[in-house]
N, C-alpha and C positions, 0 to 999 in steps of 0.2 A: 712315052711310058719311061720312068728312070729305072734303069738297072740296079736292083738292090745291091748286088755283088759288087760292083763299082764303087758304090755306096760304103760298104763294109771295109772293102779294101782300101779306100781313103782314110775311113776312120782307124784301121790297124796299121795305115802308114804314120798317120799323124802320130797315135801312140806309141808307136816304135821310136820314132824322130824324139819326140817329148820325152820319153824315159833317156834314151841316150844322153839328150843335151844335160840332162838333171844329173846324170853319172858325171859326165864331163865336167861339170861345173862343181861336184862335189868337193868336199876336204877329205882327207884321209879318214877321218874321225868317222863322219858320216858314211863313208865307202864301207866302213868296216860292220857300221849298225845294218847297211843296207844287206849286207851278207848276213848277219845275225838273223835279220827278219825272213830272209828268203829260206834259210834252213829251218827256221821255226815254222815258219807256214807249211812247208813240204813235209815236216814231222809230223803237223797237226792232222795234215791231209793223209798220210800216210798209216797212222793209226787207225784214222778212221776207216780207212781202206781194209784194214785189216780187220775190225770188228765187222764188217759188210762182206767180207769175203772177196773183194776185189783185189785179187792175188796180181794179175797183170800191172793196173795201177800202181799198187802198192810198191812191187819192185822198180818202177822206173821213177817213182817219188824218192825210194832210199837210196837208189843210185845217185840221183841228183844233189839231195843232201850230202853224201859221201863227201862228192866231188867238191861240193861248196864247202865242206870243213877242210878238205884238202887245202884250198884257196886260204882260207883263214888261217891254217898252219902256216903256209907258204909267205903269208904276209908280215910275220913274225920274224922282228930282226934279234937272233940269238946273241950275238955279240954286242950289242947295246942293251939288250933287255935281260941279261944276266937270268939268273934263277928264276925270276917271273915267267919270262918268254919260253925259257925250257919246260918248267910247270905246265904253262896253257899249251905246248906242243905236245907233250905225254898225253894230257888232258883230250887234245882234240884226237889224237891218236886211238885212245882208249874208245871215245864215242863213235868212232868211224868203225873201230871192231865189233862194237855193241851193236851198231847199226846192221852190218852183215851179218851178224848172229839174229836178230831181229828179221831180216829178210829171210834167211833159210828156214827159221823156224817159226814165221808168222808169229812173234812175241811182240805184242803190244805193250806191255810192261818195259820192254827195253826200250822201245821208244819212247817211251813215258820217262825212263830215265834219263836218256838224253836230251829230251825237251826241258827236264827240270834243271839238269846241269847246264845248260847252254842257255836256259833263262838266266840262271843267276848270274853268270859272265856278262849277257846283254846287258842286265839291269845294271851292273859295275861299269861297264863301258858307257852306259848312256849318262851315270850319275856324274862320270868325270868330263863330260862333255865340255862344259864351259872353260874349265881348267885348261884340258887340251887347245881348244880355239885359241885361246889368250896367251899360250905357251909358259902359261905358270908350271905344269907338270911334264914338261916335254921328255924326261926320263921314262915316265909311267907309259906315255902315249907309244913311245919306240917299243917298250917292251910288251905292251899288251895288243899291237899291230897295228899302229899306224905308218910301219914301214912299207905301207903298201905305197907309198908315195916314191920308193926307189925306183 
């Protein structure tokens, strides 16, 4: 008889290696998109947890989202990105404060506000993808977060 736990362990290990390999091979633009998607996924789940009353899971998801926002903020190159990078940095900080508020007050509307703001930034970042990859807008990519390659 096959041990189902060993099958699950092998599958989990494969998924982990596959995910890490994809990240290792990704360009900076794709890595930033991955961060956006991770934050948006956690926020969507956290809002659902607030609505269902799952406070423990909500807290973990919002904490994780704040950590990922800090990663996005840290990826900005404030020297090359100028005012755009500074504005994004301040916006990420605002979003983190809203999420702390949402966590303390079980405020689904605050989570929704951050979802909306971050969704707009993600859409703009995705839209410039082809130009970033071709090098046509290097200044914008540096400003908006491609500094992750540092």
